[in-house]
N, CA, C and O atoms as CSV, one atom per row, in Angstrom:
chain,resi,resn,atom,element,x,y,z
A,1,MET,N,N,-35.795,-23.950,24.894
A,1,MET,CA,C,-34.406,-23.940,25.326
A,1,MET,C,C,-33.478,-23.565,24.161
A,1,MET,O,O,-32.573,-22.748,24.329
A,2,ILE,N,N,-33.696,-24.147,23.009
A,2,ILE,CA,C,-32.869,-23.844,21.846
A,2,ILE,C,C,-33.052,-22.385,21.441
A,2,ILE,O,O,-32.097,-21.719,21.040
A,3,LYS,N,N,-34.276,-21.899,21.549
A,3,LYS,CA,C,-34.556,-20.507,21.223
A,3,LYS,C,C,-33.748,-19.580,22.136
A,3,LYS,O,O,-33.190,-18.584,21.676
A,4,HIS,N,N,-33.689,-19.907,23.414
A,4,HIS,CA,C,-32.933,-19.107,24.374
A,4,HIS,C,C,-31.431,-19.134,24.052
A,4,HIS,O,O,-30.746,-18.116,24.147
A,5,LEU,N,N,-30.939,-20.304,23.675
A,5,LEU,CA,C,-29.525,-20.414,23.320
A,5,LEU,C,C,-29.193,-19.600,22.075
A,5,LEU,O,O,-28.135,-18.975,22.004
A,6,LEU,N,N,-30.087,-19.607,21.100
A,6,LEU,CA,C,-29.876,-18.817,19.892
A,6,LEU,C,C,-29.864,-17.320,20.200
A,6,LEU,O,O,-29.036,-16.575,19.676
A,7,ILE,N,N,-30.775,-16.898,21.042
A,7,ILE,CA,C,-30.819,-15.482,21.423
A,7,ILE,C,C,-29.552,-15.100,22.174
A,7,ILE,O,O,-28.949,-14.062,21.902
A,8,LEU,N,N,-29.153,-15.942,23.117
A,8,LEU,CA,C,-27.942,-15.677,23.894
A,8,LEU,C,C,-26.710,-15.649,22.997
A,8,LEU,O,O,-25.850,-14.783,23.153
A,9,SER,N,N,-26.621,-16.578,22.071
A,9,SER,CA,C,-25.498,-16.612,21.137
A,9,SER,C,C,-25.462,-15.357,20.277
A,9,SER,O,O,-24.392,-14.796,20.039
A,10,SER,N,N,-26.615,-14.919,19.815
A,10,SER,CA,C,-26.694,-13.708,19.001
A,10,SER,C,C,-26.239,-12.485,19.788
A,10,SER,O,O,-25.495,-11.650,19.272
A,11,LEU,N,N,-26.685,-12.381,21.034
A,11,LEU,CA,C,-26.290,-11.252,21.879
A,11,LEU,C,C,-24.783,-11.247,22.135
A,11,LEU,O,O,-24.145,-10.196,22.090
A,12,LEU,N,N,-24.223,-12.416,22.401
A,12,LEU,CA,C,-22.784,-12.505,22.631
A,12,LEU,C,C,-22.002,-12.088,21.390
A,12,LEU,O,O,-20.985,-11.404,21.498
A,13,LEU,N,N,-22.463,-12.490,20.234
A,13,LEU,CA,C,-21.816,-12.119,18.982
A,13,LEU,C,C,-21.870,-10.613,18.767
A,13,LEU,O,O,-20.872,-10.002,18.386
A,14,ILE,N,N,-23.018,-10.020,19.006
A,14,ILE,CA,C,-23.173,-8.572,18.849
A,14,ILE,C,C,-22.244,-7.827,19.797
A,14,ILE,O,O,-21.549,-6.898,19.384
A,15,PHE,N,N,-22.227,-8.228,21.071
A,15,PHE,CA,C,-21.387,-7.541,22.050
A,15,PHE,C,C,-19.903,-7.746,21.774
A,15,PHE,O,O,-19.113,-6.822,21.968
A,16,SER,N,N,-19.508,-8.920,21.331
A,16,SER,CA,C,-18.089,-9.140,21.054
A,16,SER,C,C,-17.648,-8.338,19.835
A,16,SER,O,O,-16.521,-7.842,19.807
A,17,CYS,N,N,-18.498,-8.201,18.840
A,17,CYS,CA,C,-18.152,-7.403,17.669
A,17,CYS,C,C,-18.043,-5.926,18.034
A,17,CYS,O,O,-17.115,-5.248,17.592
A,18,SER,N,N,-18.973,-5.424,18.828
A,18,SER,CA,C,-18.903,-4.013,19.201
A,18,SER,C,C,-17.727,-3.753,20.123
A,18,SER,O,O,-17.147,-2.668,20.073
A,19,ALA,N,N,-17.359,-4.698,20.954
A,19,ALA,CA,C,-16.196,-4.518,21.832
A,19,ALA,C,C,-14.917,-4.438,21.014
A,19,ALA,O,O,-14.019,-3.663,21.342
A,20,GLN,N,N,-14.823,-5.234,19.950
A,20,GLN,CA,C,-13.632,-5.194,19.119
A,20,GLN,C,C,-13.536,-3.881,18.352
A,20,GLN,O,O,-12.431,-3.420,18.066
A,21,GLN,N,N,-14.652,-3.278,18.018
A,21,GLN,CA,C,-14.637,-2.008,17.316
A,21,GLN,C,C,-14.151,-0.893,18.240
A,21,GLN,O,O,-13.677,0.138,17.762
A,22,ASN,N,N,-14.259,-1.081,19.538
A,22,ASN,CA,C,-13.882,-0.055,20.502
A,22,ASN,C,C,-12.471,-0.259,21.027
A,22,ASN,O,O,-12.183,0.105,22.167
A,23,LYS,N,N,-11.595,-0.824,20.231
A,23,LYS,CA,C,-10.203,-1.002,20.622
A,23,LYS,C,C,-9.334,-0.037,19.833
A,23,LYS,O,O,-9.667,0.365,18.718
A,24,ALA,N,N,-8.232,0.317,20.432
A,24,ALA,CA,C,-7.262,1.144,19.716
A,24,ALA,C,C,-6.628,0.313,18.614
A,24,ALA,O,O,-6.431,-0.893,18.763
A,25,LYS,N,N,-6.315,0.958,17.526
A,25,LYS,CA,C,-5.637,0.292,16.418
A,25,LYS,C,C,-4.138,0.506,16.594
A,25,LYS,O,O,-3.672,1.642,16.679
A,26,ILE,N,N,-3.395,-0.583,16.647
A,26,ILE,CA,C,-1.950,-0.517,16.791
A,26,ILE,C,C,-1.348,-0.558,15.391
A,26,ILE,O,O,-1.547,-1.517,14.646
A,27,LEU,N,N,-0.612,0.490,15.046
A,27,LEU,CA,C,-0.074,0.624,13.696
A,27,LEU,C,C,1.444,0.720,13.715
A,27,LEU,O,O,2.029,1.303,14.627
A,28,ASN,N,N,2.077,0.136,12.693
A,28,ASN,CA,C,3.523,0.317,12.567
A,28,ASN,C,C,3.800,1.740,12.082
A,28,ASN,O,O,2.866,2.499,11.822
A,29,GLN,N,N,5.061,2.099,11.961
A,29,GLN,CA,C,5.436,3.471,11.629
A,29,GLN,C,C,4.835,3.930,10.298
A,29,GLN,O,O,4.330,5.048,10.201
A,30,GLN,N,N,4.888,3.081,9.283
A,30,GLN,CA,C,4.361,3.453,7.964
A,30,GLN,C,C,2.841,3.647,8.013
A,30,GLN,O,O,2.314,4.619,7.471
A,31,GLU,N,N,2.152,2.721,8.661
A,31,GLU,CA,C,0.694,2.820,8.762
A,31,GLU,C,C,0.282,4.049,9.574
A,31,GLU,O,O,-0.649,4.767,9.208
A,32,PHE,N,N,0.994,4.278,10.685
A,32,PHE,CA,C,0.715,5.414,11.564
A,32,PHE,C,C,0.867,6.719,10.784
A,32,PHE,O,O,-0.002,7.589,10.849
A,33,SER,N,N,1.958,6.854,10.056
A,33,SER,CA,C,2.231,8.051,9.272
A,33,SER,C,C,1.159,8.264,8.206
A,33,SER,O,O,0.671,9.379,8.022
A,34,LYS,N,N,0.801,7.203,7.515
A,34,LYS,CA,C,-0.206,7.282,6.451
A,34,LYS,C,C,-1.568,7.701,7.011
A,34,LYS,O,O,-2.222,8.585,6.458
A,35,GLU,N,N,-1.992,7.069,8.106
A,35,GLU,CA,C,-3.289,7.391,8.716
A,35,GLU,C,C,-3.296,8.809,9.273
A,35,GLU,O,O,-4.282,9.534,9.139
A,36,LEU,N,N,-2.193,9.197,9.898
A,36,LEU,CA,C,-2.096,10.536,10.475
A,36,LEU,C,C,-2.235,11.605,9.387
A,36,LEU,O,O,-2.918,12.610,9.584
A,37,LYS,N,N,-1.596,11.389,8.258
A,37,LYS,CA,C,-1.693,12.337,7.135
A,37,LYS,C,C,-3.099,12.343,6.538
A,37,LYS,O,O,-3.580,13.382,6.087
A,38,ALA,N,N,-3.752,11.192,6.536
A,38,ALA,CA,C,-5.080,11.073,5.938
A,38,ALA,C,C,-6.177,11.725,6.791
A,38,ALA,O,O,-7.212,12.132,6.265
A,39,LYS,N,N,-5.954,11.822,8.075
A,39,LYS,CA,C,-6.952,12.382,8.996
A,39,LYS,C,C,-6.593,13.831,9.297
A,39,LYS,O,O,-5.793,14.106,10.190
A,40,GLN,N,N,-7.184,14.750,8.552
A,40,GLN,CA,C,-6.816,16.159,8.675
A,40,GLN,C,C,-7.155,16.766,10.033
A,40,GLN,O,O,-6.532,17.747,10.437
A,41,ASN,N,N,-8.105,16.217,10.727
A,41,ASN,CA,C,-8.501,16.771,12.025
A,41,ASN,C,C,-7.950,15.949,13.193
A,41,ASN,O,O,-8.502,15.984,14.293
A,42,ALA,N,N,-6.877,15.221,12.957
A,42,ALA,CA,C,-6.310,14.328,13.975
A,42,ALA,C,C,-5.670,15.095,15.122
A,42,ALA,O,O,-5.206,16.225,14.964
A,43,GLN,N,N,-5.659,14.447,16.279
A,43,GLN,CA,C,-4.992,14.938,17.479
A,43,GLN,C,C,-3.807,14.015,17.727
A,43,GLN,O,O,-3.993,12.811,17.901
A,44,LEU,N,N,-2.599,14.554,17.748
A,44,LEU,CA,C,-1.388,13.764,17.940
A,44,LEU,C,C,-0.875,14.013,19.353
A,44,LEU,O,O,-0.559,15.144,19.722
A,45,ILE,N,N,-0.795,12.932,20.144
A,45,ILE,CA,C,-0.441,13.048,21.551
A,45,ILE,C,C,0.814,12.230,21.864
A,45,ILE,O,O,0.879,11.029,21.606
A,46,ASP,N,N,1.791,12.913,22.422
A,46,ASP,CA,C,3.025,12.298,22.908
A,46,ASP,C,C,2.830,12.099,24.406
A,46,ASP,O,O,2.710,13.076,25.146
A,47,VAL,N,N,2.797,10.859,24.860
A,47,VAL,CA,C,2.506,10.584,26.274
A,47,VAL,C,C,3.772,10.375,27.108
A,47,VAL,O,O,3.704,9.869,28.228
A,48,ARG,N,N,4.914,10.760,26.563
A,48,ARG,CA,C,6.168,10.649,27.307
A,48,ARG,C,C,6.304,11.804,28.300
A,48,ARG,O,O,5.477,12.716,28.327
A,49,THR,N,N,7.345,11.752,29.105
A,49,THR,CA,C,7.605,12.817,30.070
A,49,THR,C,C,8.011,14.092,29.326
A,49,THR,O,O,8.438,14.026,28.173
A,50,PRO,N,N,7.881,15.246,29.976
A,50,PRO,CA,C,8.316,16.487,29.330
A,50,PRO,C,C,9.791,16.450,28.905
A,50,PRO,O,O,10.143,17.003,27.863
A,51,GLY,N,N,10.641,15.816,29.687
A,51,GLY,CA,C,12.055,15.702,29.319
A,51,GLY,C,C,12.256,14.898,28.054
A,51,GLY,O,O,13.050,15.274,27.192
A,52,GLU,N,N,11.538,13.788,27.937
A,52,GLU,CA,C,11.617,12.977,26.718
A,52,GLU,C,C,11.098,13.776,25.521
A,52,GLU,O,O,11.685,13.754,24.439
A,53,TYR,N,N,10.007,14.468,25.733
A,53,TYR,CA,C,9.402,15.283,24.677
A,53,TYR,C,C,10.376,16.349,24.199
A,53,TYR,O,O,10.520,16.565,22.995
A,54,GLN,N,N,11.050,17.021,25.139
A,54,GLN,CA,C,12.018,18.059,24.786
A,54,GLN,C,C,13.194,17.490,23.994
A,54,GLN,O,O,13.823,18.207,23.215
A,55,GLY,N,N,13.491,16.212,24.189
A,55,GLY,CA,C,14.584,15.569,23.478
A,55,GLY,C,C,14.265,15.249,22.029
A,55,GLY,O,O,15.134,14.777,21.297
A,56,GLY,N,N,13.052,15.494,21.607
A,56,GLY,CA,C,12.614,15.227,20.239
A,56,GLY,C,C,11.219,14.642,20.241
A,56,GLY,O,O,10.884,13.817,21.091
A,57,HIS,N,N,10.414,15.065,19.299
A,57,HIS,CA,C,9.038,14.576,19.204
A,57,HIS,C,C,8.541,14.730,17.765
A,57,HIS,O,O,9.176,15.393,16.944
A,58,LEU,N,N,7.421,14.121,17.478
A,58,LEU,CA,C,6.822,14.231,16.150
A,58,LEU,C,C,6.252,15.630,15.963
A,58,LEU,O,O,5.711,16.217,16.900
A,59,ASP,N,N,6.374,16.159,14.761
A,59,ASP,CA,C,5.853,17.489,14.464
A,59,ASP,C,C,4.356,17.562,14.759
A,59,ASP,O,O,3.583,16.701,14.337
A,60,GLY,N,N,3.971,18.589,15.479
A,60,GLY,CA,C,2.557,18.808,15.779
A,60,GLY,C,C,2.046,18.051,16.991
A,60,GLY,O,O,0.861,18.133,17.313
A,61,ALA,N,N,2.918,17.316,17.669
A,61,ALA,CA,C,2.476,16.527,18.823
A,61,ALA,C,C,2.289,17.407,20.052
A,61,ALA,O,O,3.067,18.326,20.310
A,62,ARG,N,N,1.250,17.103,20.792
A,62,ARG,CA,C,0.981,17.744,22.082
A,62,ARG,C,C,1.467,16.788,23.164
A,62,ARG,O,O,1.199,15.588,23.100
A,63,ASN,N,N,2.167,17.304,24.142
A,63,ASN,CA,C,2.693,16.465,25.219
A,63,ASN,C,C,1.704,16.383,26.374
A,63,ASN,O,O,1.399,17.390,27.014
A,64,ILE,N,N,1.205,15.181,26.637
A,64,ILE,CA,C,0.387,14.903,27.813
A,64,ILE,C,C,1.014,13.680,28.471
A,64,ILE,O,O,0.810,12.553,28.018
A,65,ASP,N,N,1.767,13.899,29.525
A,65,ASP,CA,C,2.551,12.869,30.200
A,65,ASP,C,C,1.647,11.812,30.847
A,65,ASP,O,O,0.864,12.116,31.747
A,66,TYR,N,N,1.768,10.576,30.376
A,66,TYR,CA,C,0.973,9.475,30.925
A,66,TYR,C,C,1.264,9.252,32.404
A,66,TYR,O,O,0.379,8.845,33.157
A,67,LEU,N,N,2.497,9.517,32.823
A,67,LEU,CA,C,2.887,9.283,34.216
A,67,LEU,C,C,2.426,10.396,35.152
A,67,LEU,O,O,2.508,10.244,36.371
A,68,ASP,N,N,1.950,11.495,34.612
A,68,ASP,CA,C,1.448,12.598,35.423
A,68,ASP,C,C,0.120,12.184,36.060
A,68,ASP,O,O,-0.723,11.568,35.408
A,69,GLU,N,N,-0.056,12.522,37.320
A,69,GLU,CA,C,-1.282,12.116,38.027
A,69,GLU,C,C,-2.539,12.752,37.444
A,69,GLU,O,O,-3.644,12.271,37.695
A,70,SER,N,N,-2.390,13.818,36.675
A,70,SER,CA,C,-3.553,14.470,36.077
A,70,SER,C,C,-3.808,14.034,34.631
A,70,SER,O,O,-4.566,14.686,33.913
A,71,PHE,N,N,-3.183,12.941,34.206
A,71,PHE,CA,C,-3.329,12.478,32.823
A,71,PHE,C,C,-4.802,12.278,32.455
A,71,PHE,O,O,-5.245,12.754,31.409
A,72,ALA,N,N,-5.556,11.586,33.295
A,72,ALA,CA,C,-6.967,11.305,32.989
A,72,ALA,C,C,-7.770,12.592,32.835
A,72,ALA,O,O,-8.665,12.667,31.992
A,73,THR,N,N,-7.465,13.582,33.625
A,73,THR,CA,C,-8.156,14.869,33.522
A,73,THR,C,C,-7.759,15.585,32.243
A,73,THR,O,O,-8.605,16.170,31.566
A,74,LYS,N,N,-6.485,15.540,31.912
A,74,LYS,CA,C,-5.989,16.252,30.723
A,74,LYS,C,C,-6.530,15.668,29.422
A,74,LYS,O,O,-6.776,16.413,28.474
A,75,ILE,N,N,-6.721,14.345,29.356
A,75,ILE,CA,C,-7.242,13.780,28.103
A,75,ILE,C,C,-8.700,14.176,27.884
A,75,ILE,O,O,-9.200,14.125,26.760
A,76,GLU,N,N,-9.376,14.569,28.955
A,76,GLU,CA,C,-10.765,15.015,28.809
A,76,GLU,C,C,-10.859,16.349,28.062
A,76,GLU,O,O,-11.945,16.745,27.639
A,77,THR,N,N,-9.735,17.040,27.899
A,77,THR,CA,C,-9.741,18.298,27.138
A,77,THR,C,C,-9.694,18.046,25.633
A,77,THR,O,O,-9.868,18.969,24.838
A,78,LEU,N,N,-9.457,16.798,25.248
A,78,LEU,CA,C,-9.398,16.434,23.832
A,78,LEU,C,C,-10.807,16.208,23.294
A,78,LEU,O,O,-11.736,15.951,24.061
A,79,ASP,N,N,-10.963,16.303,21.989
A,79,ASP,CA,C,-12.251,16.078,21.328
A,79,ASP,C,C,-12.429,14.580,21.079
A,79,ASP,O,O,-11.663,13.974,20.329
A,80,LYS,N,N,-13.426,13.997,21.699
A,80,LYS,CA,C,-13.669,12.555,21.599
A,80,LYS,C,C,-14.130,12.115,20.215
A,80,LYS,O,O,-14.072,10.931,19.883
A,81,ASN,N,N,-14.586,13.067,19.413
A,81,ASN,CA,C,-15.078,12.726,18.077
A,81,ASN,C,C,-14.016,12.861,16.994
A,81,ASN,O,O,-14.256,12.514,15.837
A,82,ARG,N,N,-12.840,13.366,17.368
A,82,ARG,CA,C,-11.732,13.475,16.416
A,82,ARG,C,C,-10.749,12.334,16.657
A,82,ARG,O,O,-10.578,11.898,17.796
A,83,PRO,N,N,-10.099,11.842,15.598
A,83,PRO,CA,C,-9.120,10.764,15.771
A,83,PRO,C,C,-7.970,11.204,16.686
A,83,PRO,O,O,-7.523,12.350,16.640
A,84,VAL,N,N,-7.507,10.266,17.513
A,84,VAL,CA,C,-6.385,10.527,18.414
A,84,VAL,C,C,-5.273,9.533,18.088
A,84,VAL,O,O,-5.498,8.323,18.042
A,85,PHE,N,N,-4.084,10.057,17.866
A,85,PHE,CA,C,-2.893,9.258,17.598
A,85,PHE,C,C,-1.969,9.424,18.796
A,85,PHE,O,O,-1.618,10.547,19.156
A,86,VAL,N,N,-1.569,8.311,19.421
A,86,VAL,CA,C,-0.711,8.388,20.605
A,86,VAL,C,C,0.579,7.612,20.383
A,86,VAL,O,O,0.625,6.623,19.651
A,87,TYR,N,N,1.630,8.101,21.046
A,87,TYR,CA,C,2.902,7.379,21.024
A,87,TYR,C,C,3.672,7.708,22.297
A,87,TYR,O,O,3.434,8.727,22.946
A,88,CYS,N,N,4.599,6.818,22.634
A,88,CYS,CA,C,5.510,7.033,23.759
A,88,CYS,C,C,6.915,6.709,23.246
A,88,CYS,O,O,7.198,6.905,22.064
A,89,GLN,N,N,7.779,6.227,24.103
A,89,GLN,CA,C,9.137,5.923,23.664
A,89,GLN,C,C,9.230,4.547,22.999
A,89,GLN,O,O,9.876,4.396,21.962
A,90,ALA,N,N,8.576,3.541,23.606
A,90,ALA,CA,C,8.706,2.181,23.082
A,90,ALA,C,C,7.372,1.466,22.855
A,90,ALA,O,O,7.354,0.377,22.282
A,91,GLY,N,N,6.276,2.048,23.286
A,91,GLY,CA,C,4.968,1.453,23.032
A,91,GLY,C,C,4.183,1.031,24.260
A,91,GLY,O,O,2.979,0.793,24.159
A,92,GLY,N,N,4.823,0.930,25.413
A,92,GLY,CA,C,4.126,0.483,26.621
A,92,GLY,C,C,3.151,1.511,27.177
A,92,GLY,O,O,1.972,1.216,27.368
A,93,ARG,N,N,3.637,2.697,27.430
A,93,ARG,CA,C,2.770,3.753,27.986
A,93,ARG,C,C,1.674,4.147,27.002
A,93,ARG,O,O,0.533,4.382,27.401
A,94,SER,N,N,2.016,4.218,25.723
A,94,SER,CA,C,0.993,4.614,24.755
A,94,SER,C,C,-0.094,3.547,24.642
A,94,SER,O,O,-1.257,3.870,24.401
A,95,GLY,N,N,0.275,2.289,24.813
A,95,GLY,CA,C,-0.737,1.226,24.806
A,95,GLY,C,C,-1.717,1.390,25.952
A,95,GLY,O,O,-2.926,1.244,25.773
A,96,ARG,N,N,-1.188,1.695,27.138
A,96,ARG,CA,C,-2.054,1.926,28.306
A,96,ARG,C,C,-2.867,3.203,28.127
A,96,ARG,O,O,-4.047,3.248,28.478
A,97,ALA,N,N,-2.239,4.236,27.583
A,97,ALA,CA,C,-2.945,5.494,27.339
A,97,ALA,C,C,-4.059,5.288,26.310
A,97,ALA,O,O,-5.160,5.815,26.470
A,98,ALA,N,N,-3.775,4.529,25.265
A,98,ALA,CA,C,-4.784,4.255,24.233
A,98,ALA,C,C,-5.982,3.531,24.835
A,98,ALA,O,O,-7.125,3.835,24.493
A,99,SER,N,N,-5.734,2.586,25.718
A,99,SER,CA,C,-6.828,1.873,26.387
A,99,SER,C,C,-7.669,2.840,27.211
A,99,SER,O,O,-8.897,2.751,27.216
A,100,MET,N,N,-7.014,3.759,27.902
A,100,MET,CA,C,-7.749,4.758,28.689
A,100,MET,C,C,-8.597,5.648,27.791
A,100,MET,O,O,-9.732,5.982,28.131
A,101,LEU,N,N,-8.047,6.028,26.651
A,101,LEU,CA,C,-8.793,6.865,25.716
A,101,LEU,C,C,-10.040,6.140,25.208
A,101,LEU,O,O,-11.117,6.731,25.126
A,102,VAL,N,N,-9.891,4.880,24.872
A,102,VAL,CA,C,-11.038,4.088,24.403
A,102,VAL,C,C,-12.092,4.001,25.504
A,102,VAL,O,O,-13.278,4.215,25.252
A,103,LYS,N,N,-11.658,3.689,26.719
A,103,LYS,CA,C,-12.600,3.587,27.848
A,103,LYS,C,C,-13.268,4.922,28.146
A,103,LYS,O,O,-14.400,4.958,28.629
A,104,ALA,N,N,-12.570,6.022,27.858
A,104,ALA,CA,C,-13.123,7.355,28.097
A,104,ALA,C,C,-14.106,7.778,27.007
A,104,ALA,O,O,-14.727,8.835,27.111
A,105,GLY,N,N,-14.250,6.961,25.965
A,105,GLY,CA,C,-15.252,7.233,24.939
A,105,GLY,C,C,-14.732,7.823,23.641
A,105,GLY,O,O,-15.521,8.281,22.814
A,106,PHE,N,N,-13.414,7.820,23.446
A,106,PHE,CA,C,-12.871,8.315,22.181
A,106,PHE,C,C,-13.207,7.322,21.078
A,106,PHE,O,O,-13.071,6.111,21.254
A,107,LYS,N,N,-13.644,7.844,19.947
A,107,LYS,CA,C,-14.154,7.011,18.851
A,107,LYS,C,C,-13.067,6.336,18.028
A,107,LYS,O,O,-13.208,5.172,17.653
A,108,GLU,N,N,-11.983,7.055,17.744
A,108,GLU,CA,C,-10.892,6.542,16.915
A,108,GLU,C,C,-9.575,6.777,17.629
A,108,GLU,O,O,-9.177,7.921,17.852
A,109,VAL,N,N,-8.895,5.686,17.989
A,109,VAL,CA,C,-7.625,5.795,18.694
A,109,VAL,C,C,-6.591,4.941,17.964
A,109,VAL,O,O,-6.831,3.769,17.673
A,110,TYR,N,N,-5.441,5.543,17.674
A,110,TYR,CA,C,-4.349,4.862,16.989
A,110,TYR,C,C,-3.101,4.924,17.862
A,110,TYR,O,O,-2.770,5.974,18.413
A,111,ASP,N,N,-2.415,3.797,17.983
A,111,ASP,CA,C,-1.227,3.680,18.824
A,111,ASP,C,C,-0.040,3.269,17.953
A,111,ASP,O,O,-0.131,2.322,17.172
A,112,LEU,N,N,1.080,3.996,18.097
A,112,LEU,CA,C,2.279,3.710,17.321
A,112,LEU,C,C,3.048,2.536,17.918
A,112,LEU,O,O,3.594,2.644,19.016
A,113,ARG,N,N,3.092,1.413,17.198
A,113,ARG,CA,C,3.841,0.232,17.644
A,113,ARG,C,C,5.331,0.577,17.697
A,113,ARG,O,O,5.898,1.070,16.722
A,114,GLY,N,N,5.952,0.315,18.839
A,114,GLY,CA,C,7.376,0.570,18.990
A,114,GLY,C,C,7.714,1.998,19.375
A,114,GLY,O,O,8.870,2.306,19.663
A,115,GLY,N,N,6.706,2.882,19.384
A,115,GLY,CA,C,6.873,4.244,19.848
A,115,GLY,C,C,7.830,5.108,19.039
A,115,GLY,O,O,8.146,4.821,17.885
A,116,TYR,N,N,8.272,6.165,19.681
A,116,TYR,CA,C,9.159,7.143,19.047
A,116,TYR,C,C,10.491,6.498,18.644
A,116,TYR,O,O,11.093,6.877,17.640
A,117,GLY,N,N,10.936,5.534,19.429
A,117,GLY,CA,C,12.173,4.832,19.088
A,117,GLY,C,C,12.073,4.144,17.737
A,117,GLY,O,O,13.017,4.195,16.947
A,118,ALA,N,N,10.944,3.503,17.458
A,118,ALA,CA,C,10.736,2.844,16.162
A,118,ALA,C,C,10.599,3.891,15.050
A,118,ALA,O,O,11.056,3.672,13.928
A,119,TRP,N,N,9.975,5.015,15.361
A,119,TRP,CA,C,9.804,6.077,14.381
A,119,TRP,C,C,11.157,6.616,13.920
A,119,TRP,O,O,11.361,6.878,12.734
A,120,LYS,N,N,12.074,6.779,14.865
A,120,LYS,CA,C,13.381,7.342,14.557
A,120,LYS,C,C,14.271,6.401,13.743
A,120,LYS,O,O,15.198,6.860,13.076
A,121,LYS,N,N,14.002,5.090,13.788
A,121,LYS,CA,C,14.846,4.128,13.061
A,121,LYS,C,C,14.629,4.184,11.606
A,121,LYS,O,O,15.263,3.439,10.858
């Protein structure tokens, strides 16, 4: 019985550690900027609406609207082995988008805390 509990405990520890590794990293503006510059092959995704994007966006960002019904299909065009940096206006949509990216098998996902609004401050 103790042997079974030890095995079960070990398995739970392994799975919980691997699950934590598969989460998006939420970074403040300084951390996001530093990581983005450090990752030369990064993909920068603005998940706001096209109107929001036209009103201003980060240099080099590709607009893939999270609210668009084809969002899940469009993220499949991205390279899952390259880092993905996502942001929205305030952090809500990008958080949901980051979760979708992780579930879709993207290896490195970074989310800008506070979104574009925090970046502009």
